[in-house]
C-alpha positions as CSV (number, residue, x, y, z in Angstrom):
1,M,120.6,126.0,174.0
2,H,120.2,122.2,173.7
3,R,119.1,121.7,177.6
4,G,116.1,119.5,176.6
5,L,118.0,117.2,174.0
6,C,121.2,117.0,176.1
7,S,119.2,116.0,179.2
8,L,117.4,113.2,177.4
9,A,120.6,112.1,175.9
10,F,122.5,111.9,179.2
11,A,119.8,109.9,180.8
12,L,119.7,107.5,178.0
13,F,123.4,107.0,177.7
14,S,123.8,107.1,181.5
15,L,121.5,104.0,181.6
16,A,123.4,102.4,178.5
17,G,126.7,103.0,180.4
18,L,125.5,101.2,183.4
19,A,124.5,98.3,181.4
20,E,127.9,98.1,179.8
21,A,129.6,98.5,183.3
22,Q,127.6,95.4,184.7
23,N,127.7,93.2,181.5
24,H,131.3,94.3,180.1
25,E,131.6,95.8,176.5
26,P,128.5,94.8,174.4
27,R,128.9,92.9,171.1
28,P,128.6,94.8,167.9
29,A,125.2,93.2,167.4
30,D,124.2,94.6,171.0
31,K,125.4,98.0,170.4
32,A,123.2,98.2,167.3
33,R,120.3,97.0,169.3
34,L,120.9,99.6,171.9
35,A,121.2,102.4,169.4
36,A,118.1,101.2,167.5
37,Q,116.3,101.9,170.9
38,A,117.7,105.4,171.5
39,L,116.6,108.4,170.0
40,V,116.3,108.4,166.4
41,L,115.4,111.5,164.5
42,D,115.2,110.3,160.5
43,V,115.0,107.3,158.5
44,T,115.2,107.2,154.5
45,R,115.6,104.6,151.8
46,A,119.1,104.2,150.0
47,G,118.4,101.6,147.2
48,Q,117.5,98.4,148.7
49,R,118.5,99.7,152.3
50,F,117.2,101.8,155.0
51,I,119.1,104.3,156.9
52,A,118.4,105.8,160.2
53,V,120.3,108.6,162.1
54,G,119.9,110.0,165.6
55,E,121.7,111.2,168.7
56,R,125.3,110.8,169.3
57,G,126.1,110.5,165.8
58,H,124.5,107.3,165.4
59,V,123.7,105.8,161.9
60,L,121.9,102.4,161.5
61,R,121.6,100.4,158.4
62,S,118.9,97.8,157.6
63,S,117.9,95.7,154.6
64,D,114.5,94.9,156.0
65,G,113.6,97.7,158.5
66,L,113.6,94.9,161.2
67,S,117.3,94.2,161.8
68,W,119.7,97.1,162.2
69,E,123.3,97.4,162.3
70,Q,125.6,100.3,163.2
71,A,127.7,102.0,160.5
72,E,131.4,101.0,160.8
73,F,132.5,104.5,161.1
74,V,131.1,108.1,161.7
75,P,133.5,110.8,162.3
76,V,131.3,112.9,164.8
77,Q,129.1,112.4,168.0
78,A,126.9,115.3,167.1
79,T,123.3,114.5,167.1
80,L,122.0,114.0,163.4
81,T,118.7,115.3,162.5
82,R,118.1,114.6,158.7
83,V,119.7,112.1,156.1
84,A,119.3,112.3,152.3
85,F,120.0,109.7,149.4
86,A,120.7,110.9,145.9
87,G,122.9,109.5,143.1
88,G,124.1,106.5,145.1
89,R,125.2,108.8,148.0
90,L,124.1,109.6,151.4
91,W,124.3,112.9,153.3
92,A,123.4,113.5,156.9
93,V,123.3,116.8,158.8
94,G,122.6,117.7,162.3
95,H,123.8,119.8,165.4
96,D,127.2,121.7,165.3
97,S,126.4,122.4,161.8
98,T,127.5,118.9,160.9
99,I,127.5,117.3,157.5
100,V,128.6,113.8,156.8
101,H,128.9,111.9,153.5
102,S,128.7,108.2,152.6
103,R,129.6,106.7,149.3
104,D,128.9,103.1,150.3
105,L,125.4,103.1,151.4
106,G,125.9,104.2,154.9
107,R,128.8,101.7,155.9
108,T,131.4,104.5,156.5
109,W,131.0,108.4,156.6
110,S,133.5,111.3,155.9
111,L,133.1,114.8,157.4
112,Q,132.2,117.3,155.0
113,H,131.3,120.4,157.6
114,F,131.6,120.9,161.6
115,E,131.3,124.4,163.2
116,P,130.1,123.7,166.8
117,E,131.2,127.4,167.8
118,W,128.3,128.7,165.3
119,E,125.5,127.1,167.5
120,K,123.5,126.6,164.6
121,P,121.9,123.0,164.0
122,L,121.2,121.9,160.6
123,L,117.5,120.6,160.4
124,D,117.1,119.6,156.8
125,V,119.0,118.3,153.8
126,H,118.1,117.7,150.1
127,F,120.1,116.8,147.2
128,F,118.6,117.2,143.8
129,N,121.1,114.9,142.2
130,A,124.6,113.4,143.1
131,N,126.3,116.8,143.1
132,E,123.7,119.6,143.8
133,G,122.1,119.8,147.3
134,I,121.1,122.1,150.1
135,A,121.2,122.1,153.9
136,I,119.2,124.5,156.1
137,G,119.0,125.0,159.7
138,A,118.8,127.5,162.7
139,Y,118.7,131.3,162.6
140,G,118.4,131.4,158.9
141,L,121.3,129.2,157.9
142,F,121.2,128.2,154.4
143,M,124.0,126.2,152.7
144,R,124.4,124.9,149.1
145,T,126.8,122.9,147.2
146,E,127.5,122.0,143.6
147,D,130.2,119.3,143.8
148,A,128.6,116.7,146.2
149,G,129.5,118.6,149.2
150,R,133.3,118.9,148.8
151,N,132.7,122.6,149.1
152,W,129.5,124.3,150.9
153,E,128.4,128.0,150.1
154,V,127.3,129.4,153.4
155,L,124.7,131.9,153.2
156,D,121.8,133.5,155.6
157,M,118.3,133.5,154.3
158,A,118.4,137.3,154.7
159,D,120.7,137.4,151.7
160,L,118.5,135.4,149.5
161,V,115.1,137.0,150.2
162,T,114.2,139.6,147.5
163,S,110.4,140.0,148.1
164,E,107.8,139.6,150.8
165,A,104.2,138.6,150.6
166,I,103.5,139.6,154.4
167,D,101.0,141.7,155.9
168,W,103.1,142.9,158.9
169,E,100.2,144.1,161.0
170,S,98.3,140.8,160.6
171,A,101.6,138.8,160.8
172,A,102.3,140.4,164.3
173,F,98.7,139.8,165.6
174,A,99.1,136.3,164.5
175,A,102.3,135.5,166.4
176,T,100.9,136.7,169.5
177,E,97.9,134.6,169.4
178,D,100.0,131.4,170.0
179,D,101.5,131.0,173.4
180,D,103.3,127.8,172.9
181,F,106.8,129.4,172.9
182,D,109.9,127.0,173.4
183,E,113.5,126.6,172.5
184,F,114.6,123.0,171.5
185,D,112.2,120.1,172.5
186,D,113.7,116.7,173.2
187,F,113.9,115.9,169.5
188,G,116.1,118.8,168.3
189,F,113.0,120.6,167.1
190,M,113.2,124.5,167.4
191,D,109.9,126.0,168.2
192,D,108.8,129.7,168.9
193,D,110.6,131.4,171.6
194,D,109.8,134.1,174.3
195,D,111.9,136.8,172.5
196,F,109.6,136.8,169.4
197,Y,106.4,137.5,171.6
198,D,107.6,141.0,172.3
199,A,109.5,141.6,169.0
200,A,106.2,140.6,167.2
201,M,104.7,144.0,167.9
202,D,107.9,145.9,167.1
203,F,107.6,146.3,163.3
204,D,111.1,148.1,163.0
205,R,112.4,144.9,164.3
206,G,110.0,142.3,163.1
207,C,110.3,143.1,159.7
208,Y,113.8,141.8,159.7
209,E,114.1,139.0,162.6
210,F,111.6,137.0,160.6
211,M,114.7,136.2,158.1
212,E,116.6,134.8,161.0
213,C,113.9,132.1,161.9
214,H,114.9,128.8,162.2
215,L,114.4,126.8,158.8
216,N,112.7,123.5,159.6
217,A,111.9,121.7,156.3
218,F,112.4,122.1,152.8
219,L,110.6,120.8,149.8
220,N,111.5,120.5,146.0
221,L,108.4,120.6,143.7
222,G,110.4,120.6,140.6
223,N,110.4,123.1,137.7
224,G,112.3,125.4,139.9
225,R,109.7,125.6,142.7
226,Q,111.0,125.1,146.2
227,M,109.6,125.9,149.6
228,I,110.9,126.1,153.2
229,A,108.7,125.8,156.3
230,A,110.1,127.9,159.4
231,E,109.0,128.8,162.8
232,R,106.8,131.4,164.1
233,G,104.5,130.9,161.1
234,Y,106.9,132.0,158.3
235,G,107.7,130.5,155.2
236,F,109.7,131.1,152.1
237,R,109.2,130.0,148.3
238,S,111.4,130.2,145.3
239,T,110.4,129.8,141.6
240,D,114.1,130.1,140.2
241,G,115.6,127.0,141.9
242,G,116.5,128.6,145.1
243,E,118.5,131.5,143.7
244,T,116.0,134.2,145.2
245,W,113.4,133.6,147.7
246,E,110.0,135.4,148.7
247,S,108.9,135.3,152.3
248,F,105.2,134.6,153.2
249,R,103.0,133.9,156.3
250,F,100.9,130.9,157.1
251,P,97.5,131.5,158.6
252,Y,98.6,129.8,161.7
253,G,101.3,131.6,163.6
254,G,103.2,128.6,165.0
255,S,106.0,126.5,163.7
256,M,105.8,124.1,160.8
257,F,108.0,121.3,161.0
258,G,107.3,119.5,157.8
259,L,106.1,120.1,154.0
260,L,104.6,117.3,151.9
261,G,104.0,117.6,148.1
262,I,100.7,115.9,146.9
263,G,100.7,114.5,143.3
264,D,98.5,117.2,141.8
265,G,101.0,119.9,142.9
266,S,99.2,120.9,146.0
267,I,101.0,121.2,149.6
268,L,100.6,120.2,152.8
269,A,102.4,122.1,155.7
270,F,102.3,120.5,159.3
271,G,103.8,121.2,162.6
272,L,102.9,122.8,166.2
273,R,99.8,121.6,168.0
274,G,98.7,119.2,165.2
275,H,98.2,122.1,162.7
276,V,97.7,121.0,159.1
277,Q,97.5,123.8,156.3
278,Y,96.7,123.0,152.5
279,S,97.6,125.2,149.5
280,N,97.0,124.3,145.9
281,N,98.6,127.4,144.5
282,F,102.1,127.2,145.6
283,G,101.4,129.0,148.9
284,D,99.4,132.1,147.6
285,T,96.6,131.1,149.8
286,W,96.3,128.6,152.8
287,E,93.4,126.6,154.0
288,V,93.9,125.5,158.0
289,L,92.5,121.8,158.1
290,D,90.9,120.3,161.0
291,S,93.2,117.4,161.8
292,G,91.6,116.3,165.0
293,L,94.9,116.2,166.6
294,S,96.3,118.7,169.3
295,S,100.0,117.2,169.8
296,T,102.7,118.2,167.4
297,L,103.3,116.8,164.0
298,K,107.1,116.4,163.5
299,G,107.5,114.2,160.2
300,G,105.7,112.8,157.3
301,T,105.9,111.0,154.1
302,I,103.8,110.0,151.2
303,D,102.1,106.4,151.6
304,P,101.9,103.8,148.8
305,N,98.6,104.9,147.8
306,G,99.8,108.5,147.2
307,R,98.3,110.0,150.6
308,P,100.1,112.1,153.0
309,F,100.9,110.2,156.2
310,M,102.3,112.3,159.1
311,V,103.4,111.3,162.8
312,G,104.2,113.1,165.9
313,S,103.9,113.2,169.8
314,G,101.6,110.8,171.6
315,A,102.4,108.2,168.8
316,A,100.3,110.2,166.5
317,R,99.7,108.7,163.0
318,L,97.9,110.9,160.7
319,R,96.5,110.1,157.2
320,F,95.0,112.6,154.8
321,N,92.7,111.8,152.1
322,P,93.1,114.5,149.3
323,T,90.0,113.3,147.6
324,D,87.5,114.2,150.3
325,G,89.7,116.2,152.6
326,S,89.3,113.7,155.7
327,F,91.7,112.4,158.0
328,D,92.4,109.2,159.8
329,L,93.9,109.5,163.1
330,Q,95.6,106.9,165.6
331,E,97.3,108.0,168.7
332,D,98.3,106.7,172.0
333,R,98.9,109.7,174.5
334,L,100.9,107.4,176.8
335,G,103.2,106.2,173.7
336,G,106.3,107.6,172.5
337,A,106.8,110.4,170.1
338,F,107.3,109.6,166.5
339,V,109.5,111.9,164.3
340,S,110.1,110.5,160.9
341,V,108.4,107.5,158.9
342,I,108.8,105.5,155.7
343,F,107.1,102.8,154.0
344,D,108.6,99.6,152.7
345,D,107.8,97.7,149.6
346,S,105.0,95.8,151.3
347,G,103.3,98.9,152.6
348,R,104.4,98.6,156.2
349,K,105.5,101.5,158.2
350,I,109.1,102.2,159.7
351,L,108.8,104.7,162.5
352,A,111.6,106.6,164.1
353,G,111.2,108.4,167.3
354,D,112.3,108.7,171.1
355,R,111.9,105.1,171.6
356,G,114.2,104.1,168.6
357,L,112.9,102.2,165.7
358,G,109.6,100.4,165.1
359,Y,108.0,98.4,162.4
360,E,104.4,98.1,161.9
């Protein structure tokens, strides 16, 4: 299932292993440098520090976004896909249904959950405070905790969906319009797969399989409103703090990998093939925006001026101006792929992706 990611990881660390064999055991600073140049999938802020996570359980820490050091102890080597900070604590999630936790700003980590036999990567994590949080992932996996992760309740999205806002005939047609069907890409993202192309026209199965879609991204808008972006053009929303969920369809039938809340309560969803979709009514209706981009958008944040900023393949950097609806696009088709971005206090960007960590 993880062929693309494993192949990339094997190639990168075969080269790193060759360097170690030739130059003996690297010093700690050298190890941190090598890790910071390998696949990094997320970066976030924890107080005055920045924390980045990536393949083989790498966790990196920095006080300025330029110099990075490795965590002293991480109990797994599973690829970590997302990291969250709340109430002075950190949680990271990843492949093998991994959840790790840090109480010392990322210096050391403890294991809270690990189930490799499930073959269900966790793809996003969010904590509302120091105790309450959720983690979501492949095949509708939904987990939540009320005690800082000491105990996790394991659910399926199928157990939580109590209503639907889906025109199934239109949904099946939309799903067959997009022919970009993949499994995992090299960054652990999970796109549409071949099986759904046939299942989309089978309404008996299609009405239930959507609830096992990979859950890619979570957004908390406050006042009990939460939203999840999934694969195959599906999404889920809740108005009661995540107790119950309603399914809906985006107008574009491909996977959405990120959600951003704009200050006025509006939402941007972004993902496959550079698609960006906008809603100002909590997903009742969506508008497909022309981003001018055809490569996949994989991560995003809000810049210091309150504007959504997204990154993706081909070194894509895409800024949206909510005032006039315009986009400012920069890309380098020969460049690497960015997966996550965050801004520091000076307004400069820390970028994470297949070439590690960058600063501009």
